N, C-alpha and C positions, 0 to 999 in steps of 0.2 A: 460589864455588866450586860445581862440579856437585854435585847431591844425588842419591842413590840412592833410586829409587822402589820401595816395597814392591809385590810381585806383586798384592795385594789393591787398589792404586790404580791398577792399569794400566787405562786405558778399554778397553771392549770393543765400542763401538758406532761406526758411521760417521756422519760428518757430510757433508752437501752442501758443494758449493764454488761460490759465486755469481760466482766469476771468470770472465770472458770465456774461451771456448776458444781455445787456441793452435792455429793451422792449420801444417801442415808438409806440403810438397809433396816427395815422395821417390819413388824407384823401388825396388820390391821384386821380386827375382829369383826366378821360379818353380823349385820344386823338388818332385817327385813324392814324397809320403811312402812310407815302405817299412813293410812289415806287421810284421816282426819286429825283427832287428838293425837299426841303423842304420849306413850306411856314411859314408865320408869327406864331408864337407861344405867345399868350398872357401869361402875367405874371400870376403865380399860385397864387390863392387867399386862397388856403388850407394852414395851418400853422402846422409843424412838431414840437414836442418837443426837436429837437436836439439844444444843445446849442452851443456856439462858443467854437471853440478848446482851450484847456488849453495849448497846445505846441507852442503857437505863441511866438516868441523872438523878441522883439524890439531893434534893433542896428542900428548904421549908417551904410547905404549902402556903400558896398565896391566900389572903383572907378576903372575905367579902366579895369573890368573884361573882358577877352578875351576867356576863356573857362570855362566850369562847374567845380565848386570846391564843395567838400564836407568837411564840418569843424565839429569837435566833440567837445563839451564842457566838458573838462577833469574834471571840479570840480562837475559835474552832479553825483549823485548816480547811476543813469540809463543812460548808454551811449545814447546820442541823436544827431543825424547828422543834419546838416543844407545843403540844396542843394542851390547852387547861381550860376547864370550865369549873362549875361549882361542885362536880362530883368527882372528875378524874384528872390526872395529868399523865401525859405520856410522850415520850420522846420519839421523834420520826426520824428514821434513818435518811440520809441525804440523798439517796437514790430512789426513794419513795417520794411522790409530789403530791402536794395538797390539791384536791378538787374543791374548788370554791362552791357552796351552796347557798342558793337563793333564799331570801327571807319570805318563804310563801308557805301556805299550809301544808303543801306536799312537795318539799323542795327536791325529793328524789325522782320525781316524775320527769324532770327536765334533763335527767342524766341518762335516760334509757335508750336514746338514740346511740350512744356511744358505748354504754355499758347495759346490754339488752337483756340481761338475765337478772337484773334486780327488779323489785316491784315496788313502785311508789305508793303503794295503798297503805303500807304502815307509816304511822304518822308521828314523827318526832317534833320537838319544839321548832317553831320556825328558825330555818337556818342553823340549828343546833346539831351536834354530832359531829363526828369525824369521818372524811372520805379521803382515801389516799390511794394513789395508783402507781403501779410500776409495770412496763411491758404489756399494757393493755388490761391487767388484772386490777380488780378494784376491791379493797378492804374497807368496809363500813363499820363503824363503832358508834352505835346509838345508846348511850346512857340512858336517855328518855325515849322509850319507844312505845306507841299505841298500837291498836289493831282494830280491824273492822268487823270481826266476827267475835261472838261470846265465847268461843271455844278456848279453854284453858291452854295457853302455849302457843296459840294460833295454828294456822295450817300453812302448807307449802306454798298455796297460791297466794298467800298473804306477804310472803318474803320474797319469793322467787318467780320468774316468769321464764317459761320455755318459748323463746321468740319465734320459732318457726312453726309453732302451733298457733291454730286461729281461735281458741277458745278455752276458757277454764275448764271446761268439762273434758275436753281433751288432754289438758294438761294433768288432771286428776286420774284420768284413765291411764294415761302413760306412765306416770310416776309411781302410781300405786303398786304395780307389779315389776316394774323394770328398772327403777332408780334405786339401787342397793346403797346402803349406809355402811362406811367403813370408819369407825372413830379410832382417834389416837390421842394420847394425852397432852394436856398443856401445861397444867399445874393442878395444885390440889383442889381447885374449884372449878375449873372448865376442861371440857373435851372439845376437839375440833372434829366435826364429822364431814368425811369426804363423801360426795353424792357422785356415784358412777353408774352408768348405763349398762345393765346385764340383762340378756335375754333369758329370763329366768324359765320360761316354758317353751322356749323355743321359737323359731322365726315365724311361725304360722300362726301363732297367738294373736287375737284381734288387738290386744293392747300393745303389742310390739309393734304391729302395723300402724296402729294410732301414732306411735312415736316417730314414725318416718325414719327409723334407724336402721333399716334392711342393709345398708352397705357397710355398716360397722359391726356385723354380727360378731365378728371375731376380735373385735378390738375391745379395749376397756376404756371407753371415752369418759373423761372427768368433766361433769357439768359445773360444778361449784361446791360449797361447803358452807358450814355455820358452827358457830362456837355455842355450847350450851353446857347446861350443868347435869347432875345426875338425873334430873327429872327429864332430860332428853327433848326439852321444847325448843321450837324455833325462836319463840320469843320467850326469853327466861326470866325469871323472877330475881328481884333484888332483896337484900336483908336490911332492914331498917323501917323506921316509921315514915310514911308518907313517901315512900320511894316507888317510882315507875318502874316498869319493866324495861328490859334491855334487848337489843338485837344486834349481833355482830355477824357479818357475813363476808365470805371471799367469793368473787365471782369473775368469769373470764369474758373475752370480747366476742366470743363465737355466736353468730347470727344464724347459722345453718348447722346440721350435724356433722358435716365434713371438716368443719373448722375446730371441732372439739380436740382438746389435746388428749393423748393417751395418759392415763393415770400413772404410769410409771416413767413418764418423761423426766429426765434430770432437771430440766429447766422449769418444769411445773413444779417439782419436789423442792427445789431453791425457793421459789415463791412462797410455797406452803410453809416452809420452815421459816422464813423470814416473818411471815404473817403471824404465825404462832408465838415467835419471839417478841413481836410488838405486843400483842394482846397480854402475853405473859408478864410483860414489863409494866403493865399498866398500874399506877398508884391510884388507889381509891381513897378520897377524902371522907366520903360517906357513900352509903348505898351498895356495898360490894355485892358480887353475885350470891345468891343464896345456895350454898353448897347442898343442901338437903330440903326436902319440902318442909319439914317442921322448924327449920331456921328462918322461916319468913313470918 
């Protein structure tokens, strides 16, 4: 039988993966980012060769769950955790490690030293949500997520932080013209949007200089990504009565532009593929993502 692991036993460090990279040829559809609210996002017609996750566990949902739990299958040859709260249940691959969240008002603020691209302004329940890491990348799954602005779907600066820039004004100027969005499908409900730096108007544009990305003009630096619905929001809606909004993100460890991975790097693509598989395998007990605006 699965056994519950105490929070003090949850590992907080990542381990490398010596498995060979998995390559995947897919077409990503370009879409320009929007500075403030995000508009409708058509479903992607391109198909990527990522299969469904082999880590899905089918079991009877627990009843009366009041707080997040981690369970381990003691019969498995590779220790495998299952995260479960009152909304979701998801299996965690053994080479992804759980990052323990503090029970504070803004638990993600404490993670920014190690994972600088996340922004602790969005407010999940104290200690709630799932954060897992592999090779320095951080996948966050927040079934209950708030926001500090009144803008439907939130803003870039509420969910992400560009760590080498000194102000949110610089972040907005930089991303508004130079952080392009390349979506790829997850399942019928969700899309994963890659955020990639591209000098759309050339190296002499003021916004590109604000980004401090001059040395990477000919590269395709990958900044991070987020999961969303057809509405295209950073913070997306749930379907159901009294259901909070959700925020799912994937970010890397880069603190300066030179440390950003190339978007086509096989190791990065393997991480993205695994993150997509994990999110696609989530079992929703209630409050699933709202596929279309009128389903809310």
